[in-house]
PyMOL Python script that loads the backbone (N, CA, C, O; Angstrom):
from pymol import cmd

cmd.read_pdbstr("""\
ATOM      1  N   ASN A   1      15.149   0.865  15.630  1.00  0.00           N
ATOM      2  CA  ASN A   1      13.736   0.522  15.661  1.00  0.00           C
ATOM      3  C   ASN A   1      13.396  -0.443  14.531  1.00  0.00           C
ATOM      4  O   ASN A   1      13.933  -0.355  13.427  1.00  0.00           O
ATOM      5  N   ARG A   2      12.521  -1.333  14.828  1.00  0.00           N
ATOM      6  CA  ARG A   2      12.090  -2.331  13.869  1.00  0.00           C
ATOM      7  C   ARG A   2      10.851  -1.843  13.106  1.00  0.00           C
ATOM      8  O   ARG A   2       9.906  -1.325  13.701  1.00  0.00           O
ATOM      9  N   LEU A   3      10.872  -2.012  11.817  1.00  0.00           N
ATOM     10  CA  LEU A   3       9.718  -1.630  10.997  1.00  0.00           C
ATOM     11  C   LEU A   3       8.795  -2.819  10.840  1.00  0.00           C
ATOM     12  O   LEU A   3       9.242  -3.964  10.760  1.00  0.00           O
ATOM     13  N   PHE A   4       7.513  -2.541  10.796  1.00  0.00           N
ATOM     14  CA  PHE A   4       6.527  -3.568  10.506  1.00  0.00           C
ATOM     15  C   PHE A   4       6.543  -3.849   9.010  1.00  0.00           C
ATOM     16  O   PHE A   4       7.027  -3.028   8.232  1.00  0.00           O
ATOM     17  N   LYS A   5       6.026  -4.986   8.605  1.00  0.00           N
ATOM     18  CA  LYS A   5       5.986  -5.372   7.196  1.00  0.00           C
ATOM     19  C   LYS A   5       5.167  -4.359   6.383  1.00  0.00           C
ATOM     20  O   LYS A   5       5.512  -4.043   5.244  1.00  0.00           O
ATOM     21  N   VAL A   6       4.099  -3.864   6.971  1.00  0.00           N
ATOM     22  CA  VAL A   6       3.270  -2.858   6.301  1.00  0.00           C
ATOM     23  C   VAL A   6       4.103  -1.601   6.016  1.00  0.00           C
ATOM     24  O   VAL A   6       4.039  -1.041   4.921  1.00  0.00           O
ATOM     25  N   GLU A   7       4.858  -1.179   6.979  1.00  0.00           N
ATOM     26  CA  GLU A   7       5.697   0.014   6.801  1.00  0.00           C
ATOM     27  C   GLU A   7       6.755  -0.218   5.717  1.00  0.00           C
ATOM     28  O   GLU A   7       6.986   0.656   4.882  1.00  0.00           O
ATOM     29  N   LYS A   8       7.386  -1.369   5.729  1.00  0.00           N
ATOM     30  CA  LYS A   8       8.398  -1.685   4.722  1.00  0.00           C
ATOM     31  C   LYS A   8       7.791  -1.681   3.328  1.00  0.00           C
ATOM     32  O   LYS A   8       8.393  -1.172   2.383  1.00  0.00           O
ATOM     33  N   LEU A   9       6.600  -2.250   3.203  1.00  0.00           N
ATOM     34  CA  LEU A   9       5.931  -2.316   1.914  1.00  0.00           C
ATOM     35  C   LEU A   9       5.595  -0.913   1.406  1.00  0.00           C
ATOM     36  O   LEU A   9       5.792  -0.619   0.227  1.00  0.00           O
ATOM     37  N   LEU A  10       5.096  -0.055   2.279  1.00  0.00           N
ATOM     38  CA  LEU A  10       4.761   1.303   1.891  1.00  0.00           C
ATOM     39  C   LEU A  10       5.996   2.110   1.521  1.00  0.00           C
ATOM     40  O   LEU A  10       5.970   2.876   0.557  1.00  0.00           O
ATOM     41  N   ILE A  11       7.059   1.950   2.262  1.00  0.00           N
ATOM     42  CA  ILE A  11       8.301   2.657   1.949  1.00  0.00           C
ATOM     43  C   ILE A  11       8.841   2.213   0.598  1.00  0.00           C
ATOM     44  O   ILE A  11       9.309   3.035  -0.191  1.00  0.00           O
ATOM     45  N   LYS A  12       8.775   0.920   0.333  1.00  0.00           N
ATOM     46  CA  LYS A  12       9.230   0.384  -0.959  1.00  0.00           C
ATOM     47  C   LYS A  12       8.400   0.983  -2.091  1.00  0.00           C
ATOM     48  O   LYS A  12       8.952   1.363  -3.124  1.00  0.00           O
ATOM     49  N   PHE A  13       7.085   1.071  -1.911  1.00  0.00           N
ATOM     50  CA  PHE A  13       6.210   1.654  -2.927  1.00  0.00           C
ATOM     51  C   PHE A  13       6.556   3.123  -3.176  1.00  0.00           C
ATOM     52  O   PHE A  13       6.656   3.555  -4.324  1.00  0.00           O
ATOM     53  N   ILE A  14       6.735   3.869  -2.120  1.00  0.00           N
ATOM     54  CA  ILE A  14       7.023   5.300  -2.238  1.00  0.00           C
ATOM     55  C   ILE A  14       8.365   5.555  -2.919  1.00  0.00           C
ATOM     56  O   ILE A  14       8.488   6.463  -3.741  1.00  0.00           O
ATOM     57  N   THR A  15       9.353   4.763  -2.578  1.00  0.00           N
ATOM     58  CA  THR A  15      10.680   4.981  -3.185  1.00  0.00           C
ATOM     59  C   THR A  15      10.680   4.650  -4.670  1.00  0.00           C
ATOM     60  O   THR A  15      11.498   5.191  -5.414  1.00  0.00           O
ATOM     61  N   LYS A  16       9.794   3.784  -5.117  1.00  0.00           N
ATOM     62  CA  LYS A  16       9.721   3.435  -6.536  1.00  0.00           C
ATOM     63  C   LYS A  16       8.637   4.224  -7.275  1.00  0.00           C
ATOM     64  O   LYS A  16       8.393   3.971  -8.455  1.00  0.00           O
ATOM     65  N   TYR A  17       7.998   5.157  -6.613  1.00  0.00           N
ATOM     66  CA  TYR A  17       6.872   5.904  -7.179  1.00  0.00           C
ATOM     67  C   TYR A  17       7.248   6.596  -8.486  1.00  0.00           C
ATOM     68  O   TYR A  17       6.435   6.624  -9.409  1.00  0.00           O
ATOM     69  N   GLU A  18       8.427   7.142  -8.592  1.00  0.00           N
ATOM     70  CA  GLU A  18       8.854   7.841  -9.807  1.00  0.00           C
ATOM     71  C   GLU A  18       8.972   6.902 -11.000  1.00  0.00           C
ATOM     72  O   GLU A  18       8.927   7.353 -12.145  1.00  0.00           O
ATOM     73  N   ASP A  19       9.120   5.628 -10.755  1.00  0.00           N
ATOM     74  CA  ASP A  19       9.227   4.647 -11.840  1.00  0.00           C
ATOM     75  C   ASP A  19       7.890   4.377 -12.514  1.00  0.00           C
ATOM     76  O   ASP A  19       7.851   3.845 -13.624  1.00  0.00           O
ATOM     77  N   TYR A  20       6.808   4.735 -11.860  1.00  0.00           N
ATOM     78  CA  TYR A  20       5.472   4.488 -12.406  1.00  0.00           C
ATOM     79  C   TYR A  20       5.091   5.687 -13.279  1.00  0.00           C
ATOM     80  O   TYR A  20       4.433   6.620 -12.818  1.00  0.00           O
ATOM     81  N   THR A  21       5.510   5.648 -14.533  1.00  0.00           N
ATOM     82  CA  THR A  21       5.438   6.805 -15.410  1.00  0.00           C
ATOM     83  C   THR A  21       4.051   7.045 -15.998  1.00  0.00           C
ATOM     84  O   THR A  21       3.709   8.187 -16.305  1.00  0.00           O
ATOM     85  N   SER A  22       3.265   6.022 -16.158  1.00  0.00           N
ATOM     86  CA  SER A  22       1.934   6.214 -16.732  1.00  0.00           C
ATOM     87  C   SER A  22       0.860   5.918 -15.688  1.00  0.00           C
ATOM     88  O   SER A  22       1.110   5.264 -14.675  1.00  0.00           O
ATOM     89  N   LYS A  23      -0.344   6.420 -15.967  1.00  0.00           N
ATOM     90  CA  LYS A  23      -1.458   6.154 -15.037  1.00  0.00           C
ATOM     91  C   LYS A  23      -1.751   4.674 -14.956  1.00  0.00           C
ATOM     92  O   LYS A  23      -2.075   4.155 -13.888  1.00  0.00           O
ATOM     93  N   GLY A  24      -1.637   3.981 -16.099  1.00  0.00           N
ATOM     94  CA  GLY A  24      -1.874   2.536 -16.099  1.00  0.00           C
ATOM     95  C   GLY A  24      -0.876   1.794 -15.242  1.00  0.00           C
ATOM     96  O   GLY A  24      -1.236   0.863 -14.522  1.00  0.00           O
ATOM     97  N   SER A  25       0.377   2.203 -15.318  1.00  0.00           N
ATOM     98  CA  SER A  25       1.429   1.582 -14.511  1.00  0.00           C
ATOM     99  C   SER A  25       1.198   1.878 -13.031  1.00  0.00           C
ATOM    100  O   SER A  25       1.354   1.005 -12.177  1.00  0.00           O
ATOM    101  N   LEU A  26       0.826   3.117 -12.746  1.00  0.00           N
ATOM    102  CA  LEU A  26       0.559   3.498 -11.344  1.00  0.00           C
ATOM    103  C   LEU A  26      -0.620   2.716 -10.801  1.00  0.00           C
ATOM    104  O   LEU A  26      -0.557   2.201  -9.685  1.00  0.00           O
ATOM    105  N   ASN A  27      -1.692   2.618 -11.567  1.00  0.00           N
ATOM    106  CA  ASN A  27      -2.868   1.862 -11.102  1.00  0.00           C
ATOM    107  C   ASN A  27      -2.536   0.391 -10.879  1.00  0.00           C
ATOM    108  O   ASN A  27      -3.016  -0.213  -9.920  1.00  0.00           O
ATOM    109  N   LEU A  28      -1.732  -0.182 -11.743  1.00  0.00           N
ATOM    110  CA  LEU A  28      -1.318  -1.570 -11.586  1.00  0.00           C
ATOM    111  C   LEU A  28      -0.535  -1.750 -10.283  1.00  0.00           C
ATOM    112  O   LEU A  28      -0.770  -2.704  -9.542  1.00  0.00           O
ATOM    113  N   GLN A  29       0.372  -0.852 -10.013  1.00  0.00           N
ATOM    114  CA  GLN A  29       1.164  -0.939  -8.785  1.00  0.00           C
ATOM    115  C   GLN A  29       0.323  -0.666  -7.552  1.00  0.00           C
ATOM    116  O   GLN A  29       0.554  -1.277  -6.508  1.00  0.00           O
ATOM    117  N   LEU A  30      -0.647   0.234  -7.643  1.00  0.00           N
ATOM    118  CA  LEU A  30      -1.550   0.484  -6.517  1.00  0.00           C
ATOM    119  C   LEU A  30      -2.396  -0.768  -6.223  1.00  0.00           C
ATOM    120  O   LEU A  30      -2.615  -1.110  -5.061  1.00  0.00           O
ATOM    121  N   LYS A  31      -2.862  -1.437  -7.263  1.00  0.00           N
ATOM    122  CA  LYS A  31      -3.648  -2.654  -7.058  1.00  0.00           C
ATOM    123  C   LYS A  31      -2.794  -3.756  -6.423  1.00  0.00           C
ATOM    124  O   LYS A  31      -3.265  -4.499  -5.562  1.00  0.00           O
ATOM    125  N   LYS A  32      -1.537  -3.851  -6.858  1.00  0.00           N
ATOM    126  CA  LYS A  32      -0.620  -4.840  -6.265  1.00  0.00           C
ATOM    127  C   LYS A  32      -0.365  -4.491  -4.799  1.00  0.00           C
ATOM    128  O   LYS A  32      -0.359  -5.376  -3.943  1.00  0.00           O
ATOM    129  N   LEU A  33      -0.156  -3.212  -4.507  1.00  0.00           N
ATOM    130  CA  LEU A  33       0.043  -2.777  -3.126  1.00  0.00           C
ATOM    131  C   LEU A  33      -1.179  -3.110  -2.275  1.00  0.00           C
ATOM    132  O   LEU A  33      -1.042  -3.577  -1.145  1.00  0.00           O
ATOM    133  N   SER A  34      -2.358  -2.873  -2.807  1.00  0.00           N
ATOM    134  CA  SER A  34      -3.594  -3.174  -2.095  1.00  0.00           C
ATOM    135  C   SER A  34      -3.690  -4.673  -1.761  1.00  0.00           C
ATOM    136  O   SER A  34      -4.042  -5.037  -0.639  1.00  0.00           O
ATOM    137  N   LEU A  35      -3.382  -5.527  -2.722  1.00  0.00           N
ATOM    138  CA  LEU A  35      -3.419  -6.973  -2.473  1.00  0.00           C
ATOM    139  C   LEU A  35      -2.414  -7.378  -1.413  1.00  0.00           C
ATOM    140  O   LEU A  35      -2.713  -8.189  -0.538  1.00  0.00           O
ATOM    141  N   ASP A  36      -1.218  -6.809  -1.494  1.00  0.00           N
ATOM    142  CA  ASP A  36      -0.188  -7.126  -0.490  1.00  0.00           C
ATOM    143  C   ASP A  36      -0.612  -6.669   0.892  1.00  0.00           C
ATOM    144  O   ASP A  36      -0.406  -7.381   1.875  1.00  0.00           O
ATOM    145  N   LEU A  37      -1.201  -5.489   0.975  1.00  0.00           N
ATOM    146  CA  LEU A  37      -1.641  -4.985   2.270  1.00  0.00           C
ATOM    147  C   LEU A  37      -2.777  -5.819   2.845  1.00  0.00           C
ATOM    148  O   LEU A  37      -2.831  -6.057   4.051  1.00  0.00           O
ATOM    149  N   LYS A  38      -3.690  -6.264   1.977  1.00  0.00           N
ATOM    150  CA  LYS A  38      -4.797  -7.099   2.436  1.00  0.00           C
ATOM    151  C   LYS A  38      -4.295  -8.378   3.101  1.00  0.00           C
ATOM    152  O   LYS A  38      -4.911  -8.877   4.042  1.00  0.00           O
ATOM    153  N   SER A  39      -3.189  -8.898   2.615  1.00  0.00           N
ATOM    154  CA  SER A  39      -2.654 -10.122   3.217  1.00  0.00           C
ATOM    155  C   SER A  39      -2.128  -9.874   4.625  1.00  0.00           C
ATOM    156  O   SER A  39      -2.059 -10.803   5.430  1.00  0.00           O
ATOM    157  N   PHE A  40      -1.757  -8.638   4.933  1.00  0.00           N
ATOM    158  CA  PHE A  40      -1.256  -8.305   6.268  1.00  0.00           C
ATOM    159  C   PHE A  40      -2.387  -7.963   7.245  1.00  0.00           C
ATOM    160  O   PHE A  40      -2.178  -7.970   8.458  1.00  0.00           O
ATOM    161  N   LYS A  41      -3.566  -7.667   6.730  1.00  0.00           N
ATOM    162  CA  LYS A  41      -4.663  -7.209   7.596  1.00  0.00           C
ATOM    163  C   LYS A  41      -5.089  -8.266   8.620  1.00  0.00           C
ATOM    164  O   LYS A  41      -5.609  -7.923   9.681  1.00  0.00           O
ATOM    165  N   SER A  42      -4.876  -9.526   8.315  1.00  0.00           N
ATOM    166  CA  SER A  42      -5.262 -10.585   9.260  1.00  0.00           C
ATOM    167  C   SER A  42      -4.113 -11.014  10.170  1.00  0.00           C
ATOM    168  O   SER A  42      -4.321 -11.801  11.094  1.00  0.00           O
ATOM    169  N   ASP A  43      -2.912 -10.512   9.922  1.00  0.00           N
ATOM    170  CA  ASP A  43      -1.748 -10.834  10.742  1.00  0.00           C
ATOM    171  C   ASP A  43      -1.897 -10.142  12.103  1.00  0.00           C
ATOM    172  O   ASP A  43      -2.155  -8.941  12.174  1.00  0.00           O
ATOM    173  N   LYS A  44      -1.730 -10.914  13.172  1.00  0.00           N
ATOM    174  CA  LYS A  44      -1.978 -10.358  14.504  1.00  0.00           C
ATOM    175  C   LYS A  44      -1.015  -9.227  14.872  1.00  0.00           C
ATOM    176  O   LYS A  44      -1.357  -8.390  15.707  1.00  0.00           O
ATOM    177  N   TYR A  45       0.156  -9.180  14.284  1.00  0.00           N
ATOM    178  CA  TYR A  45       1.113  -8.119  14.579  1.00  0.00           C
ATOM    179  C   TYR A  45       0.946  -6.927  13.621  1.00  0.00           C
ATOM    180  O   TYR A  45       1.138  -5.778  14.019  1.00  0.00           O
ATOM    181  N   GLU A  46       0.603  -7.195  12.406  1.00  0.00           N
ATOM    182  CA  GLU A  46       0.530  -6.161  11.391  1.00  0.00           C
ATOM    183  C   GLU A  46      -0.805  -5.411  11.381  1.00  0.00           C
ATOM    184  O   GLU A  46      -0.860  -4.265  10.935  1.00  0.00           O
ATOM    185  N   LYS A  47      -1.870  -6.032  11.861  1.00  0.00           N
ATOM    186  CA  LYS A  47      -3.185  -5.414  11.747  1.00  0.00           C
ATOM    187  C   LYS A  47      -3.321  -4.125  12.546  1.00  0.00           C
ATOM    188  O   LYS A  47      -4.209  -3.320  12.266  1.00  0.00           O
ATOM    189  N   LYS A  48      -2.469  -3.916  13.520  1.00  0.00           N
ATOM    190  CA  LYS A  48      -2.531  -2.680  14.310  1.00  0.00           C
ATOM    191  C   LYS A  48      -2.290  -1.450  13.434  1.00  0.00           C
ATOM    192  O   LYS A  48      -2.865  -0.392  13.686  1.00  0.00           O
ATOM    193  N   ALA A  49      -1.457  -1.577  12.422  1.00  0.00           N
ATOM    194  CA  ALA A  49      -1.164  -0.457  11.530  1.00  0.00           C
ATOM    195  C   ALA A  49      -2.441   0.049  10.839  1.00  0.00           C
ATOM    196  O   ALA A  49      -2.555   1.235  10.527  1.00  0.00           O
ATOM    197  N   PHE A  50      -3.383  -0.847  10.609  1.00  0.00           N
ATOM    198  CA  PHE A  50      -4.625  -0.481   9.934  1.00  0.00           C
ATOM    199  C   PHE A  50      -5.569   0.296  10.849  1.00  0.00           C
ATOM    200  O   PHE A  50      -6.515   0.924  10.375  1.00  0.00           O
ATOM    201  N   SER A  51      -5.319   0.256  12.143  1.00  0.00           N
ATOM    202  CA  SER A  51      -6.149   1.037  13.062  1.00  0.00           C
ATOM    203  C   SER A  51      -5.739   2.509  13.084  1.00  0.00           C
ATOM    204  O   SER A  51      -6.509   3.361  13.529  1.00  0.00           O
ATOM    205  N   TYR A  52      -4.535   2.810  12.608  1.00  0.00           N
ATOM    206  CA  TYR A  52      -4.053   4.183  12.572  1.00  0.00           C
ATOM    207  C   TYR A  52      -4.458   4.896  11.293  1.00  0.00           C
ATOM    208  O   TYR A  52      -4.742   6.093  11.308  1.00  0.00           O
ATOM    209  N   PHE A  53      -4.486   4.175  10.201  1.00  0.00           N
ATOM    210  CA  PHE A  53      -4.795   4.773   8.895  1.00  0.00           C
ATOM    211  C   PHE A  53      -5.389   3.702   7.998  1.00  0.00           C
ATOM    212  O   PHE A  53      -4.904   2.571   7.966  1.00  0.00           O
ATOM    213  N   ASP A  54      -6.440   4.059   7.267  1.00  0.00           N
ATOM    214  CA  ASP A  54      -7.084   3.090   6.373  1.00  0.00           C
ATOM    215  C   ASP A  54      -6.388   3.134   5.019  1.00  0.00           C
ATOM    216  O   ASP A  54      -6.819   3.825   4.096  1.00  0.00           O
ATOM    217  N   TYR A  55      -5.300   2.377   4.927  1.00  0.00           N
ATOM    218  CA  TYR A  55      -4.488   2.343   3.708  1.00  0.00           C
ATOM    219  C   TYR A  55      -5.292   1.844   2.504  1.00  0.00           C
ATOM    220  O   TYR A  55      -5.152   2.365   1.397  1.00  0.00           O
ATOM    221  N   LEU A  56      -6.126   0.840   2.727  1.00  0.00           N
ATOM    222  CA  LEU A  56      -6.841   0.244   1.612  1.00  0.00           C
ATOM    223  C   LEU A  56      -7.849   1.220   1.016  1.00  0.00           C
ATOM    224  O   LEU A  56      -7.993   1.286  -0.205  1.00  0.00           O
ATOM    225  N   GLU A  57      -8.541   1.970   1.848  1.00  0.00           N
ATOM    226  CA  GLU A  57      -9.471   2.969   1.334  1.00  0.00           C
ATOM    227  C   GLU A  57      -8.728   4.093   0.606  1.00  0.00           C
ATOM    228  O   GLU A  57      -9.198   4.587  -0.419  1.00  0.00           O
ATOM    229  N   TRP A  58      -7.583   4.490   1.130  1.00  0.00           N
ATOM    230  CA  TRP A  58      -6.781   5.516   0.497  1.00  0.00           C
ATOM    231  C   TRP A  58      -6.336   5.057  -0.896  1.00  0.00           C
ATOM    232  O   TRP A  58      -6.402   5.826  -1.854  1.00  0.00           O
ATOM    233  N   ILE A  59      -5.891   3.826  -1.005  1.00  0.00           N
ATOM    234  CA  ILE A  59      -5.450   3.273  -2.294  1.00  0.00           C
ATOM    235  C   ILE A  59      -6.623   3.224  -3.268  1.00  0.00           C
ATOM    236  O   ILE A  59      -6.477   3.596  -4.433  1.00  0.00           O
ATOM    237  N   GLU A  60      -7.781   2.770  -2.801  1.00  0.00           N
ATOM    238  CA  GLU A  60      -8.953   2.717  -3.666  1.00  0.00           C
ATOM    239  C   GLU A  60      -9.308   4.093  -4.196  1.00  0.00           C
ATOM    240  O   GLU A  60      -9.668   4.221  -5.366  1.00  0.00           O
ATOM    241  N   SER A  61      -9.217   5.125  -3.374  1.00  0.00           N
ATOM    242  CA  SER A  61      -9.532   6.478  -3.826  1.00  0.00           C
ATOM    243  C   SER A  61      -8.536   6.947  -4.890  1.00  0.00           C
ATOM    244  O   SER A  61      -8.913   7.675  -5.808  1.00  0.00           O
ATOM    245  N   LYS A  62      -7.280   6.540  -4.776  1.00  0.00           N
ATOM    246  CA  LYS A  62      -6.269   6.912  -5.777  1.00  0.00           C
ATOM    247  C   LYS A  62      -6.517   6.169  -7.097  1.00  0.00           C
ATOM    248  O   LYS A  62      -6.326   6.741  -8.171  1.00  0.00           O
ATOM    249  N   ILE A  63      -6.932   4.927  -7.025  1.00  0.00           N
ATOM    250  CA  ILE A  63      -7.223   4.153  -8.240  1.00  0.00           C
ATOM    251  C   ILE A  63      -8.431   4.748  -8.948  1.00  0.00           C
ATOM    252  O   ILE A  63      -8.419   4.900 -10.169  1.00  0.00           O
ATOM    253  N   GLU A  64      -9.464   5.084  -8.203  1.00  0.00           N
ATOM    254  CA  GLU A  64     -10.688   5.664  -8.800  1.00  0.00           C
ATOM    255  C   GLU A  64     -10.405   7.042  -9.400  1.00  0.00           C
ATOM    256  O   GLU A  64     -11.001   7.417 -10.410  1.00  0.00           O
ATOM    257  N   LYS A  65      -9.506   7.785  -8.782  1.00  0.00           N
ATOM    258  CA  LYS A  65      -9.158   9.127  -9.251  1.00  0.00           C
ATOM    259  C   LYS A  65      -8.464   9.084 -10.605  1.00  0.00           C
ATOM    260  O   LYS A  65      -8.645   9.977 -11.432  1.00  0.00           O
ATOM    261  N   ASN A  66      -7.667   8.035 -10.827  1.00  0.00           N
ATOM    262  CA  ASN A  66      -6.935   7.882 -12.083  1.00  0.00           C
ATOM    263  C   ASN A  66      -7.832   7.221 -13.066  1.00  0.00           C
ATOM    264  O   ASN A  66      -7.431   6.986 -14.206  1.00  0.00           O
TER     265      ASN A  66
END
""", "prot")
cmd.dss("prot")
cmd.show_as("cartoon", "prot")
cmd.util.cbc("prot")
cmd.orient("prot")
């Protein structure tokens, strides 16, 4: 099965999650993830992933929580 770019990006973030040792580092990586995901939101193939789950809102809630 082929993964979408959004899925690859999220998997990459999750696998490196343990490397984000401080809240500042985690917030920085979450903001980078958010920017990367926003670039996929207008892609005609990738935008379907956003109809299943609101990744950007989830990321924003994690940034605000920290």
